[in-house]
C-alpha positions in Angstrom: 37.2 103.8 58.1 39.3 100.7 57.2 42.9 100.8 56.0 43.5 102.3 52.5 44.9 99.7 50.1 47.8 100.1 47.7 49.5 102.9 49.6 53.3 103.0 49.5 54.3 102.5 53.1 57.5 102.8 55.0 58.0 99.1 54.9 58.0 99.1 51.1 61.4 100.8 51.1 64.8 99.5 52.0 65.7 101.3 55.2 68.6 101.5 57.6 67.7 99.3 60.5 69.6 101.1 63.3 71.4 104.4 63.7 73.8 105.1 66.6 72.5 108.0 68.7 74.9 110.6 70.0 74.6 109.6 73.6 77.0 106.9 75.0 76.5 105.8 78.6 79.7 105.0 80.6 79.8 101.5 82.2 78.3 101.3 85.7 81.5 100.3 87.4 83.3 101.6 90.6 85.8 104.3 90.8 89.2 103.6 92.5 90.4 105.0 95.7 92.9 102.9 97.6 96.1 103.8 95.7 95.6 107.4 96.9 95.3 106.6 100.6 98.2 104.2 101.2 102.0 104.3 101.0 103.1 103.6 97.5 106.4 102.8 95.8 107.6 101.7 92.3 108.6 98.1 91.5 111.8 96.8 93.0 114.7 96.5 90.6 116.2 93.1 89.8 114.0 91.1 92.2 110.3 90.4 92.7 110.4 90.9 96.4 110.8 94.0 98.5 111.0 94.5 102.2 109.3 97.3 104.2 111.2 98.0 107.4 109.4 98.3 110.8 111.7 100.1 113.3 112.2 98.5 116.7 112.5 100.4 120.0 114.4 100.4 123.3 113.1 100.3 126.8 114.6 102.3 129.7 114.6 101.2 133.3 115.4 102.7 136.7 118.9 102.3 138.0 120.2 102.7 141.6 123.2 104.9 142.3 126.6 103.4 141.7 125.0 100.3 140.1 126.4 98.7 137.0 124.0 98.1 134.1 125.1 95.5 131.6 123.6 95.3 128.1 120.3 93.4 128.3 117.1 92.9 126.4 116.0 96.4 127.1 118.9 97.8 125.1 118.8 95.4 122.2 117.5 97.2 119.2 115.8 94.9 116.7 114.1 96.0 113.5 111.6 93.8 111.6 110.1 93.8 108.2 107.2 92.8 106.0 107.7 91.5 102.5 105.9 92.3 99.2 106.0 89.7 96.4 105.3 91.2 93.0 102.6 89.5 91.1 100.6 90.3 87.9 97.0 90.6 86.9 95.9 90.5 83.3 93.1 90.7 80.8 93.0 89.4 77.2 90.4 90.4 74.5 90.0 89.1 70.9 88.5 91.5 68.3 87.3 89.9 65.0 88.5 91.3 61.7 84.9 92.1 60.9 84.6 94.3 64.1 87.9 95.9 63.3 86.9 96.7 59.7 83.3 97.7 60.2 82.7 98.1 63.9 83.0 101.0 66.2 85.2 99.4 69.0 88.7 100.7 68.4 92.1 99.6 69.6 92.2 102.7 71.8 88.9 101.7 73.4 90.1 98.2 74.1 93.3 99.6 75.7 91.3 102.0 77.9 88.9 99.2 79.0 91.8 97.0 79.9 93.3 99.7 82.0 90.0 100.3 83.8 89.5 96.6 84.5 93.0 96.2 85.9 92.6 99.3 88.1 89.4 97.9 89.6 91.0 94.6 90.2 93.9 96.2 92.1 91.6 98.4 94.1 89.5 95.5 95.2 92.6 93.6 96.1 93.7 96.5 98.3 90.2 96.6 99.9 90.5 92.9 100.8 93.4 93.8 103.1 90.9 95.2 105.6 89.9 91.6 106.5 93.4 91.0 107.8 93.4 93.7 110.4 93.5 92.2 113.9 91.6 95.1 115.7 87.9 95.4 114.8 84.8 97.4 115.8 81.6 95.6 115.1 78.4 97.7 114.8 75.3 96.6 116.6 73.6 96.7 113.2 74.3 99.7 111.0 77.5 101.8 111.1 77.5 104.8 113.4 79.8 107.8 113.9 80.6 106.3 117.3 81.8 103.1 115.7 84.2 105.1 113.4 85.4 107.2 116.4 86.0 104.1 118.4 88.2 102.8 115.5 90.0 106.1 115.6 90.5 105.7 119.4 92.0 102.2 118.9 94.5 103.6 116.3 95.6 106.5 118.6 95.7 104.1 121.6 98.2 102.0 119.7 100.4 105.1 119.4 100.4 105.1 115.7 102.8 107.9 114.6 101.8 111.1 112.8 98.5 111.6 114.6 98.3 115.0 113.0 97.5 113.4 109.6 93.8 112.8 109.1 92.8 109.1 109.1 91.0 107.6 106.2 87.7 105.8 106.6 86.9 103.7 103.4 83.3 102.7 103.7 80.8 100.9 101.6 78.0 103.0 100.1 75.6 101.6 102.7 78.0 102.6 105.5 78.3 106.1 104.1 74.6 106.4 103.8 74.2 105.3 107.5 76.7 107.9 108.6 74.9 110.7 106.7 71.5 109.5 108.0 72.7 109.6 111.6 74.0 113.2 111.1 70.7 114.3 109.5 68.6 112.8 112.3 70.9 114.1 115.1 69.2 117.5 115.3 69.1 121.0 114.0 72.5 122.0 115.4 74.1 119.9 112.7 73.0 122.4 110.0 75.1 125.2 111.6 78.2 123.0 111.9 80.5 123.0 108.9 82.2 119.9 110.0 79.0 117.9 109.7 77.9 119.7 106.5 81.2 118.6 104.8 80.1 115.0 105.1 76.6 115.7 104.0 77.2 118.1 101.2 79.0 118.1 97.9 79.5 115.4 95.3 81.8 112.4 95.5 85.2 113.0 94.0 87.0 110.9 91.5 89.0 109.1 94.2 85.8 108.3 96.1 86.3 111.1 98.7 82.9 112.1 100.2 83.8 114.5 103.0 85.7 115.1 106.2 84.5 114.9 109.8 86.0 117.4 112.4 89.1 117.7 110.3 90.5 114.4 111.6 88.8 111.7 109.5 88.5 111.7 105.7 85.6 109.6 104.4 85.7 107.7 101.2 82.8 105.5 99.9 83.2 102.8 97.3 82.1 99.2 96.4 84.1 96.0 96.3 84.6 95.4 100.0 84.9 91.9 101.4 82.2 90.5 103.6 82.3 88.5 106.9 79.1 86.6 107.7 76.4 89.2 107.3 78.8 92.2 107.7 80.7 94.3 105.3 84.4 94.7 106.1 85.2 98.4 106.0 88.1 100.2 107.7 89.6 103.3 109.3 93.4 103.5 109.0 96.4 105.8 108.8 97.3 106.5 105.2 101.0 106.6 105.8 101.5 103.5 107.9 98.7 100.9 107.6 98.9 99.7 104.0 101.5 99.8 101.3 101.7 99.0 97.6 104.3 98.5 94.9 103.1 99.5 91.5 104.4 99.4 87.9 104.2 102.8 86.2 101.5 101.6 83.8 99.9 98.4 82.3 101.7 96.8 79.3 99.6 95.8 76.2 100.6 93.4 73.5 98.8 93.3 70.1 98.9 90.2 67.9 97.0 89.2 64.8 95.6 85.7 64.7 94.7 83.8 61.5 94.5 80.0 61.9 92.8 80.5 65.2 89.8 82.5 63.8 91.0 85.7 62.2 91.0 88.2 65.0 93.3 90.6 66.8 94.4 89.7 70.3 94.9 92.4 72.8 96.7 91.2 76.0 97.4 93.5 78.9 99.3 92.7 82.1 100.2 94.8 85.2 102.8 94.1 88.0 102.0 95.1 91.5 101.5 94.1 95.1 99.6 95.5 98.1 100.1 94.5 101.7 99.4 95.3 105.3 102.4 97.2 106.8 101.5 98.0 110.4 98.6 96.1 111.7 97.8 98.4 114.6 97.6 101.5 112.4 94.2 100.3 111.0 90.9 99.0 112.4 88.3 97.1 110.5 84.7 98.3 110.8 82.1 95.6 110.6 78.5 96.6 109.9 75.4 95.0 108.4 75.7 94.4 104.7 
C-alpha cells in the first residue's frame, strides 16, 4: 500500500532539534603521576632560582705508624648543587557572550579545564627528564622484568641512599602491558605468588599506580613519554633523590571582559614551577620498542 496523503506528520510541527542527554563523557586525556613520585618543594621566596644541595664526601687512606698526614684532597669536603629556575606555563580561553548567556560551558568548567591542561603539561615536562639520565637499559625489543631489574641493579650499584624505599618504575602503557604479558606467560606458579598478582590485578589508581613487584618496585603506567628513535623513554628511579620539583600552590586565573575585540570573556591561567634532575645516578632510563 502506498503512503497515505494529507496525514499530519512529525515534520509538520515545530520541534526542538536537540536535547542534551544526561550522560557526559570525560575527556580522553592522561592522568598525572610524576608530582607524587619525586622530591617536591614550594616556590622560592624573593628569587626565581633555587639550589638543591648535593653533599660531597671524604676518602680515608692508610697511614704508617709515626707518620704525619697533612691535609690533602682526600680530606677536602666539597658540596655541589643543581639549580632550578622557575618558569611558567599558561592557557588562555575566550568565551563569547552568547555562550556565556545561553550555553552550558560555565566559568567553573573553564577554570577546571585550565587546571587539568596545566597539570598534564607539567607532568609531561617531568616525564621528559628521563631522557637526560646518563645510565640506560635498552630492551632487545619489548620491555621485560629483567630489564627493569637491571635498572634497579644499576641504581643500587651506584650506592643510591635509602635503598629500603621502593623504587618507582614509570612505564608507558605498552611497557606495562609487556610486563604483565611476561608474568602471565611465565607459568602457573605465578598465580600462587601475591607479588606477581599485585602487578596483574586491580585497577590503575588516580596517580597511575598499577602495582608493586616483590615489594621493591612500584609500577606506574601513563602516556606522554619522550621517544628516542624507535624506543619509548621510560625510567626506574628513586623517588627521594632522582628528580625534584618546585611548585606553586595552585594555578592563578584572571577573568577579563572584552568588548572592542569581539565581545567575549577572556580566561587566562598561569602556573609557576620547575622540574629538574637532582642526582643522575639515582635513576635509569628504560628504552623499549614504541
